[in-house]
N, CA, C and O atoms as CSV, one atom per row, in Angstrom:
chain,resi,resn,atom,element,x,y,z
A,1,MET,N,N,143.315,107.506,79.327
A,1,MET,CA,C,142.316,108.409,79.482
A,1,MET,C,C,142.830,109.926,79.200
A,1,MET,O,O,143.948,110.317,79.534
A,2,GLU,N,N,142.059,110.561,78.674
A,2,GLU,CA,C,142.425,111.982,78.221
A,2,GLU,C,C,142.591,112.867,79.381
A,2,GLU,O,O,141.994,112.662,80.437
A,3,ASN,N,N,143.433,113.895,79.188
A,3,ASN,CA,C,143.634,115.012,80.192
A,3,ASN,C,C,142.448,115.864,80.394
A,3,ASN,O,O,142.108,116.657,79.516
A,4,GLN,N,N,141.767,115.740,81.557
A,4,GLN,CA,C,140.558,116.654,81.717
A,4,GLN,C,C,140.611,117.369,82.928
A,4,GLN,O,O,141.310,117.011,83.876
A,5,GLU,N,N,139.825,118.462,82.927
A,5,GLU,CA,C,139.702,119.433,84.072
A,5,GLU,C,C,138.184,119.498,84.538
A,5,GLU,O,O,137.242,119.450,83.747
A,6,LEU,N,N,138.067,119.607,85.829
A,6,LEU,CA,C,136.743,119.818,86.324
A,6,LEU,C,C,136.596,121.232,86.824
A,6,LEU,O,O,137.285,121.663,87.749
A,7,SER,N,N,135.636,121.983,86.161
A,7,SER,CA,C,135.347,123.320,86.467
A,7,SER,C,C,133.973,123.302,87.216
A,7,SER,O,O,133.307,122.272,87.323
A,8,ASN,N,N,133.612,124.462,87.704
A,8,ASN,CA,C,132.342,124.436,88.404
A,8,ASN,C,C,131.720,125.825,88.355
A,8,ASN,O,O,132.355,126.826,88.021
A,9,ARG,N,N,130.465,125.822,88.700
A,9,ARG,CA,C,129.568,127.107,88.629
A,9,ARG,C,C,129.112,127.552,90.113
A,9,ARG,O,O,128.123,128.265,90.280
A,10,ILE,N,N,129.798,127.144,91.030
A,10,ILE,CA,C,129.360,127.459,92.506
A,10,ILE,C,C,129.366,128.908,92.739
A,10,ILE,O,O,128.421,129.432,93.330
A,11,LYS,N,N,130.430,129.636,92.287
A,11,LYS,CA,C,130.460,131.054,92.544
A,11,LYS,C,C,129.105,131.721,91.938
A,11,LYS,O,O,128.404,132.509,92.572
A,12,VAL,N,N,128.877,131.329,90.760
A,12,VAL,CA,C,127.645,131.876,89.977
A,12,VAL,C,C,126.394,131.628,90.815
A,12,VAL,O,O,125.575,132.502,91.099
A,13,GLN,N,N,126.328,130.296,91.197
A,13,GLN,CA,C,125.042,129.891,91.902
A,13,GLN,C,C,125.041,130.638,93.275
A,13,GLN,O,O,123.973,131.045,93.732
A,14,ARG,N,N,126.089,130.806,93.867
A,14,ARG,CA,C,126.075,131.573,95.194
A,14,ARG,C,C,125.686,133.037,94.917
A,14,ARG,O,O,125.011,133.632,95.757
A,15,ALA,N,N,126.066,133.632,93.811
A,15,ALA,CA,C,125.581,135.064,93.515
A,15,ALA,C,C,124.198,135.151,93.229
A,15,ALA,O,O,123.557,136.142,93.578
A,16,ILE,N,N,123.617,134.086,92.551
A,16,ILE,CA,C,122.145,133.980,92.234
A,16,ILE,C,C,121.431,134.060,93.548
A,16,ILE,O,O,120.506,134.850,93.736
A,17,LYS,N,N,121.919,133.152,94.534
A,17,LYS,CA,C,121.190,132.976,95.869
A,17,LYS,C,C,121.584,134.147,96.786
A,17,LYS,O,O,120.987,134.356,97.842
A,18,ASN,N,N,122.577,134.882,96.364
A,18,ASN,CA,C,123.117,136.049,97.317
A,18,ASN,C,C,123.607,135.536,98.589
A,18,ASN,O,O,123.269,136.103,99.628
A,19,ILE,N,N,124.468,134.388,98.611
A,19,ILE,CA,C,124.984,134.031,99.823
A,19,ILE,C,C,126.641,133.930,99.722
A,19,ILE,O,O,127.266,133.851,98.664
A,20,THR,N,N,127.159,133.949,100.930
A,20,THR,CA,C,128.604,133.907,101.109
A,20,THR,C,C,129.155,132.460,100.984
A,20,THR,O,O,128.347,131.531,101.010
A,21,GLN,N,N,130.398,132.230,100.859
A,21,GLN,CA,C,130.984,130.996,101.067
A,21,GLN,C,C,130.681,130.407,102.395
A,21,GLN,O,O,130.322,129.236,102.512
A,22,GLU,N,N,130.834,131.275,103.461
A,22,GLU,CA,C,130.624,130.797,104.875
A,22,GLU,C,C,129.083,130.394,105.018
A,22,GLU,O,O,128.798,129.445,105.749
A,23,GLU,N,N,128.096,131.086,104.346
A,23,GLU,CA,C,126.783,130.609,104.509
A,23,GLU,C,C,126.456,129.230,103.780
A,23,GLU,O,O,125.723,128.374,104.275
A,24,LEU,N,N,127.096,129.116,102.530
A,24,LEU,CA,C,127.046,127.894,101.840
A,24,LEU,C,C,127.708,126.866,102.668
A,24,LEU,O,O,127.069,125.834,102.871
A,25,ALA,N,N,128.885,126.984,103.177
A,25,ALA,CA,C,129.557,125.998,103.941
A,25,ALA,C,C,128.658,125.481,105.122
A,25,ALA,O,O,128.591,124.276,105.365
A,26,THR,N,N,127.978,126.408,105.840
A,26,THR,CA,C,127.208,126.073,107.043
A,26,THR,C,C,126.088,125.186,106.442
A,26,THR,O,O,125.799,124.136,107.016
A,27,GLN,N,N,125.489,125.539,105.385
A,27,GLN,CA,C,124.300,124.736,104.898
A,27,GLN,C,C,124.731,123.393,104.455
A,27,GLN,O,O,123.969,122.431,104.553
A,28,ILE,N,N,125.880,123.296,103.988
A,28,ILE,CA,C,126.238,121.910,103.443
A,28,ILE,C,C,126.956,121.141,104.504
A,28,ILE,O,O,126.977,119.911,104.444
A,29,GLY,N,N,127.531,121.774,105.448
A,29,GLY,CA,C,128.204,120.990,106.551
A,29,GLY,C,C,129.686,120.824,106.337
A,29,GLY,O,O,130.247,119.802,106.733
A,30,VAL,N,N,130.361,121.818,105.707
A,30,VAL,CA,C,131.782,121.940,105.421
A,30,VAL,C,C,132.310,123.166,105.926
A,30,VAL,O,O,131.570,123.989,106.466
A,31,THR,N,N,133.552,123.350,105.790
A,31,THR,CA,C,134.211,124.611,106.175
A,31,THR,C,C,134.197,125.606,104.947
A,31,THR,O,O,134.061,125.203,103.792
A,32,ARG,N,N,134.346,126.934,105.284
A,32,ARG,CA,C,134.444,127.910,104.268
A,32,ARG,C,C,135.622,127.639,103.248
A,32,ARG,O,O,135.527,127.867,102.042
A,33,LYS,N,N,136.689,127.149,103.845
A,33,LYS,CA,C,137.947,126.891,103.168
A,33,LYS,C,C,137.615,125.846,102.122
A,33,LYS,O,O,138.072,125.948,100.983
A,34,THR,N,N,136.794,124.797,102.501
A,34,THR,CA,C,136.379,123.784,101.533
A,34,THR,C,C,135.747,124.258,100.345
A,34,THR,O,O,136.054,123.904,99.207
A,35,ILE,N,N,134.804,125.116,100.668
A,35,ILE,CA,C,134.008,125.767,99.470
A,35,ILE,C,C,134.920,126.707,98.600
A,35,ILE,O,O,134.711,126.849,97.395
A,36,ASN,N,N,135.937,127.339,99.261
A,36,ASN,CA,C,136.745,128.118,98.503
A,36,ASN,C,C,137.586,127.265,97.587
A,36,ASN,O,O,137.685,127.551,96.394
A,37,THR,N,N,138.202,126.212,98.124
A,37,THR,CA,C,139.163,125.354,97.352
A,37,THR,C,C,138.329,124.580,96.223
A,37,THR,O,O,138.867,124.360,95.138
A,38,ILE,N,N,137.074,124.187,96.466
A,38,ILE,CA,C,136.224,123.682,95.358
A,38,ILE,C,C,136.082,124.767,94.186
A,38,ILE,O,O,136.430,124.551,93.025
A,39,GLU,N,N,135.517,125.973,94.657
A,39,GLU,CA,C,135.319,127.052,93.681
A,39,GLU,C,C,136.548,127.284,92.776
A,39,GLU,O,O,136.472,127.349,91.549
A,40,THR,N,N,137.753,127.411,93.531
A,40,THR,CA,C,138.914,127.699,92.740
A,40,THR,C,C,139.591,126.577,91.987
A,40,THR,O,O,140.583,126.814,91.299
A,41,GLY,N,N,139.097,125.390,92.093
A,41,GLY,CA,C,139.538,124.215,91.379
A,41,GLY,C,C,140.735,123.504,92.060
A,41,GLY,O,O,141.325,122.589,91.485
A,42,LYS,N,N,141.071,123.921,93.243
A,42,LYS,CA,C,142.221,123.341,93.994
A,42,LYS,C,C,141.897,121.977,94.472
A,42,LYS,O,O,142.785,121.136,94.618
A,43,PHE,N,N,140.418,121.690,94.765
A,43,PHE,CA,C,140.171,120.634,95.308
A,43,PHE,C,C,138.886,120.041,94.629
A,43,PHE,O,O,137.905,120.762,94.448
A,44,VAL,N,N,138.903,118.663,94.240
A,44,VAL,CA,C,137.727,118.101,93.638
A,44,VAL,C,C,136.896,117.392,94.708
A,44,VAL,O,O,137.392,116.506,95.404
A,45,PRO,N,N,135.676,117.774,94.828
A,45,PRO,CA,C,134.755,117.273,95.861
A,45,PRO,C,C,134.399,115.810,95.644
A,45,PRO,O,O,134.427,115.316,94.517
A,46,SER,N,N,134.086,115.162,96.663
A,46,SER,CA,C,133.516,113.794,96.592
A,46,SER,C,C,132.310,113.813,95.923
A,46,SER,O,O,131.696,114.866,95.752
A,47,THR,N,N,131.874,112.637,95.491
A,47,THR,CA,C,130.515,112.472,94.793
A,47,THR,C,C,129.418,112.885,95.816
A,47,THR,O,O,128.451,113.500,95.367
A,48,ILE,N,N,129.468,112.619,97.104
A,48,ILE,CA,C,128.530,112.885,98.047
A,48,ILE,C,C,128.389,114.527,98.220
A,48,ILE,O,O,127.329,115.149,98.151
A,49,LEU,N,N,129.613,115.046,98.446
A,49,LEU,CA,C,129.606,116.592,98.512
A,49,LEU,C,C,129.085,117.313,97.200
A,49,LEU,O,O,128.393,118.330,97.265
A,50,ALA,N,N,129.430,116.771,96.102
A,50,ALA,CA,C,128.890,117.264,94.780
A,50,ALA,C,C,127.530,117.202,94.692
A,50,ALA,O,O,126.938,118.163,94.201
A,51,ILE,N,N,126.853,116.133,95.124
A,51,ILE,CA,C,125.344,115.867,95.126
A,51,ILE,C,C,124.780,116.859,96.019
A,51,ILE,O,O,123.816,117.531,95.651
A,52,LYS,N,N,125.341,117.017,97.251
A,52,LYS,CA,C,124.752,117.928,98.398
A,52,LYS,C,C,124.791,119.296,97.841
A,52,LYS,O,O,123.784,119.989,97.989
A,53,LEU,N,N,125.869,119.807,97.187
A,53,LEU,CA,C,125.877,121.135,96.614
A,53,LEU,C,C,124.867,121.189,95.499
A,53,LEU,O,O,124.128,122.174,95.489
A,54,ALA,N,N,124.733,120.335,94.614
A,54,ALA,CA,C,123.791,120.410,93.609
A,54,ALA,C,C,122.288,120.467,94.069
A,54,ALA,O,O,121.464,121.197,93.517
A,55,ARG,N,N,122.001,119.639,95.123
A,55,ARG,CA,C,120.765,119.644,95.755
A,55,ARG,C,C,120.415,121.056,96.271
A,55,ARG,O,O,119.358,121.637,96.027
A,56,TYR,N,N,121.561,121.598,97.109
A,56,TYR,CA,C,121.246,122.801,97.630
A,56,TYR,C,C,120.812,123.897,96.689
A,56,TYR,O,O,119.911,124.699,96.934
A,57,PHE,N,N,121.518,123.856,95.618
A,57,PHE,CA,C,121.268,124.932,94.464
A,57,PHE,C,C,119.959,124.460,93.687
A,57,PHE,O,O,119.372,125.262,92.961
A,58,GLU,N,N,119.572,123.339,93.823
A,58,GLU,CA,C,118.345,122.740,93.100
A,58,GLU,C,C,118.561,122.689,91.513
A,58,GLU,O,O,117.764,123.081,90.661
A,59,ILE,N,N,119.729,122.156,91.328
A,59,ILE,CA,C,120.209,121.916,89.942
A,59,ILE,C,C,120.883,120.559,89.941
A,59,ILE,O,O,121.190,119.954,90.969
A,60,ARG,N,N,121.103,120.098,88.617
A,60,ARG,CA,C,121.787,118.654,88.481
A,60,ARG,C,C,123.207,118.966,88.667
A,60,ARG,O,O,123.699,120.086,88.525
A,61,VAL,N,N,123.877,117.818,89.018
A,61,VAL,CA,C,125.382,117.938,89.350
A,61,VAL,C,C,126.120,118.267,87.995
A,61,VAL,O,O,127.182,118.891,88.002
A,62,GLU,N,N,125.566,117.859,86.918
A,62,GLU,CA,C,126.204,118.158,85.564
A,62,GLU,C,C,126.037,119.624,85.299
A,62,GLU,O,O,126.806,120.137,84.486
A,63,GLU,N,N,125.116,120.369,85.893
A,63,GLU,CA,C,124.972,121.815,85.658
A,63,GLU,C,C,125.734,122.596,86.530
A,63,GLU,O,O,125.936,123.776,86.245
A,64,LEU,N,N,126.255,122.028,87.715
A,64,LEU,CA,C,127.120,122.760,88.605
A,64,LEU,C,C,128.598,122.314,88.289
A,64,LEU,O,O,129.477,123.139,88.538
A,65,PHE,N,N,128.923,121.223,87.821
A,65,PHE,CA,C,130.288,120.783,87.491
A,65,PHE,C,C,130.389,120.366,86.125
A,65,PHE,O,O,129.599,119.588,85.591
A,66,ILE,N,N,131.472,120.949,85.516
A,66,ILE,CA,C,131.656,120.663,84.091
A,66,ILE,C,C,133.061,120.034,83.954
A,66,ILE,O,O,134.063,120.509,84.490
A,67,LEU,N,N,133.043,118.898,83.170
A,67,LEU,CA,C,134.290,118.072,82.898
A,67,LEU,C,C,134.663,118.569,81.435
A,67,LEU,O,O,133.837,118.426,80.534
A,68,ALA,N,N,135.743,119.078,81.222
A,68,ALA,CA,C,136.307,119.628,80.039
A,68,ALA,C,C,137.683,119.121,79.701
A,68,ALA,O,O,138.516,118.905,80.581
A,69,ASP,N,N,137.918,118.930,78.411
A,69,ASP,CA,C,139.337,118.600,77.935
A,69,ASP,C,C,140.146,119.737,78.269
A,69,ASP,O,O,139.635,120.857,78.245
A,70,LYS,N,N,141.490,119.556,78.615
A,70,LYS,CA,C,142.382,120.609,78.925
A,70,LYS,C,C,143.026,120.865,77.520
A,70,LYS,O,O,143.880,121.741,77.382
């Protein structure tokens, strides 16, 4: 398997909705630290969490998370 990296557009989507990491975390049911580590790429979310985030932002998972070659 090729070396790939998962990036995301959570910060951009938060800016569009004008919400903080804390507000997003509360809506999704996780901690602010979890949102922060996902945004910075330190943590890869579970499929369930990725779907919850995409649903919250009303976009497809593929629009929120991008799998790219390193």
